[in-house]
Each structure stands twice: as C-alpha cells, then as structure tokens.
C-alpha positions in Angstrom: 17.7 20.2 -14.3 18.1 16.7 -14.0 15.9 15.3 -16.9 15.7 11.9 -18.4 15.4 11.4 -22.2 13.2 8.9 -24.4 13.9 9.3 -28.2 12.3 12.6 -28.9 11.6 13.7 -25.3 13.1 15.0 -22.2 10.9 14.5 -19.2 10.8 14.8 -15.3 7.7 13.2 -13.9 7.9 13.1 -9.9 5.3 12.2 -7.3 4.9 12.2 -3.5 2.9 9.3 -2.4 1.6 8.9 1.1 0.6 5.2 2.6 -1.3 5.6 5.9 -2.8 2.7 7.9 -6.3 2.5 8.8 -7.2 5.2 11.7 -3.3 6.1 11.8 -2.3 2.9 14.1 1.4 3.2 14.7 2.0 -0.2 13.3 5.2 0.4 11.4 8.1 -0.3 13.5 10.9 -2.8 14.2 10.9 -5.9 11.9 7.8 -4.6 10.0 9.4 -1.0 9.2 12.3 -3.3 7.4 9.9 -5.6 5.8 7.9 -2.3 4.5 11.2 -1.1 2.8 12.2 -4.4 1.4 8.4 -4.5 -0.4 8.4 -1.2 -1.6 12.0 -1.2 -3.3 11.0 -4.8 -4.8 7.6 -3.6 -6.2 9.2 -0.6 -7.5 12.1 -2.2 -9.2 9.6 -4.6 -10.7 7.6 -1.6 -12.4 10.6 0.3 -13.4 10.0 3.4 -10.7 12.8 4.9 -9.3 12.7 5.9 -5.7 14.2 9.4 -5.3 13.3 9.6 -1.4 11.4 7.6 1.0 10.8 7.5 4.8 8.8 5.0 6.9 7.4 6.5 9.8 5.5 5.0 12.7 2.1 5.7 11.4 2.7 6.5 7.4 4.8 5.9 4.7 6.2 9.0 2.4 7.7 7.9 -1.0 8.7 10.2 -3.6 9.2 8.4 -7.0 10.0 9.1 -10.8 7.9 7.2 -13.3 8.6 7.6 -17.2 5.5 9.2 -18.9 4.6 6.0 -20.6 4.1 4.6 -17.1 1.4 7.3 -16.3 0.3 7.6 -12.6 -3.1 6.0 -13.8 -0.9 2.8 -15.4 1.1 2.5 -12.2 -2.5 2.4 -10.0 -1.8 -1.3 -9.8 1.5 -0.8 -8.2 -0.4 1.1 -5.3 -2.8 -1.8 -5.2 -0.3 -4.0 -4.8 2.0 -2.1 -1.9 -1.3 -1.6 -0.4 -1.9 -5.5 -0.5 1.3 -6.5 0.6 1.6 -3.8 3.8 -2.1 -5.0 4.7 -0.8 -8.7 4.7 2.7 -7.9 6.4 0.4 -5.8 9.0 -2.0 -8.3 9.8 0.0 -11.1 10.2 
C-alpha cells in the first residue's frame, strides 16, 4: 500500500474531482486543452497537491489528486475556486 507519512501518522487521501463547463459545451480542445493542463499543474504545484491522474475531455476535466491530511478538502476549496476562475477566463477569451 502506497502511503505517505507525517511524523506520527501514515496517510492516503485521494480525491476524484470533475470540472464541467456550463451546459457541458464542448470547448476543451486544441490550444485551450493544453492551457487547461498547464493551469491545473501550476495550481496544484502551488498548493502542494499531487496529481495522480488526469484527463481533459472535450466537455469535462477529470482529476485524481492526493491531498495531505493537513490540507483537508475544505481547506483546498480555494484551489477549486482558483481552477474554476482560470478555466472560465481561458474559455471566455
């Protein structure tokens, strides 16, 4: 079992996150697709979140991430907000 460890604990916290554009418009292709990948990796690196797997489809994005226990999902809500903000900005320009 692949666990990470802190000083007195071992942990394995994985989350499956899906981002879907409004009305599932098929807008994630070409250059936008590459930009979305770059935005996601940059923001996850900034928040010390490990991306285990990810896929950018035409109408949604799948992410499987490992978040340390001190960075609980409620504390990483701003990460989702930042990703959402950046995706909206890229899709609208």
